C-alpha positions in Angstrom: 164.4 150.4 19.5 162.5 152.1 16.5 164.0 155.4 15.6 162.5 158.2 13.4 164.6 161.4 12.8 162.6 164.2 10.9 164.0 167.4 9.7 161.6 170.4 9.0 163.1 173.0 6.7 166.3 171.1 7.4 168.3 168.2 5.9 169.1 165.5 8.0 171.3 163.0 6.6 172.7 159.5 7.3 175.6 161.1 9.3 173.2 163.2 11.5 171.1 159.9 12.1 174.1 157.8 12.9 175.1 160.4 15.7 171.5 160.3 16.8 171.2 156.6 17.1 174.7 156.4 18.9 174.1 159.0 21.4 170.6 157.6 22.3 171.5 153.9 22.5 174.5 155.0 24.8 172.1 157.2 27.1 169.3 154.6 27.0 171.3 151.4 27.6 172.5 152.8 31.1 169.0 152.8 32.2 166.6 150.9 30.1 167.3 148.0 27.6 163.9 148.0 26.4 163.0 151.5 25.2 160.3 150.9 22.4 160.7 154.0 20.2 162.2 157.5 19.8 161.4 160.2 17.7 163.8 163.2 17.1 162.6 166.4 15.2 165.0 169.0 14.0 163.4 172.3 12.8 164.6 175.7 12.0 163.9 178.4 14.3 164.7 182.0 13.3 168.8 181.8 13.1 168.7 178.5 15.5 168.4 174.8 15.2 165.8 173.4 17.5 166.1 169.5 18.6 163.1 168.0 20.0 163.6 164.3 21.4 160.7 161.9 22.5 161.3 158.5 24.0 159.0 156.0 24.8 160.4 153.7 27.2 157.4 151.5 28.1 154.3 151.4 30.3 153.3 154.6 29.3 156.5 156.5 30.3 157.5 159.0 27.7 160.8 161.2 28.1 160.7 164.4 26.2 163.4 167.2 26.1 164.2 170.1 23.5 167.2 172.4 23.1 168.1 175.2 20.6 171.6 176.2 19.4 173.3 177.5 16.3 174.3 174.0 14.8 172.0 171.1 14.7 174.2 168.7 16.3 174.9 171.2 19.2 171.0 171.2 19.7 170.6 167.7 19.6 173.4 167.2 22.1 171.8 169.6 24.5 168.4 168.0 24.1 170.1 164.5 24.4 171.8 165.6 27.8 168.5 166.7 29.3 167.3 163.1 28.5 170.2 161.7 30.4 169.9 164.2 33.4 166.2 163.1 33.7 167.0 159.6 33.5 169.9 159.8 36.0 167.5 161.8 38.4 164.9 159.1 38.5 166.9 155.9 37.7 166.0 154.0 40.9 162.3 154.9 40.6 162.1 154.1 37.0 163.8 150.5 37.7 161.4 150.1 40.7 158.5 151.2 38.6 159.4 148.9 35.7 159.7 146.0 38.2 156.2 146.7 39.7 154.8 146.8 36.2 156.0 143.5 35.3 154.5 141.8 38.4 151.2 143.3 37.8 149.8 145.0 34.8 149.1 148.7 35.3 145.6 149.6 34.8 144.6 152.6 32.7 141.6 153.9 31.2 140.8 155.6 27.9 139.6 159.2 27.5 139.5 161.8 24.7 141.9 164.6 24.4 140.5 167.7 22.4 142.5 170.6 21.1 140.2 173.7 21.0 140.4 176.7 18.9 140.2 180.1 20.8 136.8 181.5 21.4 136.5 184.6 19.0 135.5 187.8 20.9 132.5 188.4 18.4 131.0 185.0 19.1 131.1 185.7 22.8 129.3 189.2 22.4 126.9 187.6 20.2 126.1 185.1 23.0 126.1 182.3 20.6 126.9 179.6 23.4 130.5 180.6 23.5 131.6 176.9 22.5 135.0 176.7 20.9 135.6 174.6 17.7 137.1 171.3 18.2 140.2 171.4 15.7 141.7 168.0 16.9 140.8 165.1 19.0 142.7 161.9 19.9 142.4 159.0 22.3 144.6 159.3 25.4 145.3 157.0 28.5 144.4 158.1 32.2 147.0 156.0 34.1 146.4 154.4 37.6 149.2 156.0 39.6 150.4 157.1 43.0 151.1 160.8 43.4 154.7 160.3 43.3 154.7 158.5 39.9 152.3 161.0 38.4 154.8 163.7 39.2 157.7 161.4 37.8 155.9 161.1 34.5 155.0 164.7 34.2 158.7 165.8 34.9 160.1 163.2 32.3 157.4 164.2 29.7 158.2 167.8 30.2 154.6 168.4 30.5 152.8 171.0 32.4 149.9 168.9 33.7 149.0 165.2 34.1 145.6 163.7 34.6 145.6 160.4 36.5 143.5 158.1 38.7 144.9 158.0 42.2 145.7 154.4 43.0 145.3 155.0 46.9 141.4 155.8 46.5 140.5 155.4 42.7 139.5 159.2 42.1 140.8 161.3 39.4 143.6 163.6 40.4 145.7 166.3 38.8 149.3 167.2 39.2 150.6 170.4 37.5 153.6 172.8 37.2 153.1 176.0 39.1 154.3 179.3 37.8 156.8 179.4 40.9 158.4 176.0 39.6 156.7 174.1 42.5 154.3 171.0 41.5 150.5 171.5 42.5 148.4 168.6 43.2 144.5 168.7 43.1 142.7 165.8 44.8 138.9 166.3 45.5 139.1 163.3 47.8 140.9 165.3 50.1 138.9 168.4 50.4 138.5 169.8 53.8 135.5 168.4 55.7 134.4 171.6 56.6 134.3 172.7 53.0 132.4 169.6 52.0 129.8 170.4 54.8 129.3 173.8 53.7 128.9 172.8 50.2 126.5 170.2 51.1 124.6 172.6 53.4 
C-alpha cells in the first residue's frame, strides 16, 4: 500500500509516520489485503490538531474519516478508529462486492466535476446571466451500482451525496444524506405514474 503523510503547519516526523503505517496496516489487514493507497493529512485547527484519513481500497471504493484532538497522535487514532468502525460495519458487503468485481468488471463512465464560485449579489442584480465562475474542474467516475452499494460507498467516503447509474435500469440516480440523518434516494425512473401523466398532459 502506498502511504502519503502530509503535515499542514505541523511537523510529521518518522515516528508519527511509523505509527500511521502500523495502525492502518493492522486495520486494513483484517478486511482487505489489497488496499491501493492511503493519504493522511494532519493540520492545525485553532488549538486542536485535525487528522484526515482517505484510503482507496480498490474498485472505486474510498473510505474517509476525520477527527480532532489536542494531540496529533490522539487525532489520528480517533480518525483511524472511525475507519475501523466503517470497515467492520460493511465487512461482509465489502468482501461480497470485491468478489463480484473480480468476476465481472464494474462498468463506470466519466463525467466532469466542477467547483463553482459563489454568485456575487451585484452580478445577480445587474442581470449579467448569473453564471458562477468555475474555479476548479476535474474528471470523475459515475459508477454503475445497486442502490445498496451506492449507500455503502457514500457512507464509507463520508460524503453528503453520491451520483450513480442504477444497475437495475441504467438511469442516473442520486443518494444523499438528509438533515435528519436518514438517506434520501432520487430515482426519476420511479416517479409516480400519475405525476408523469400530468407532466406529459
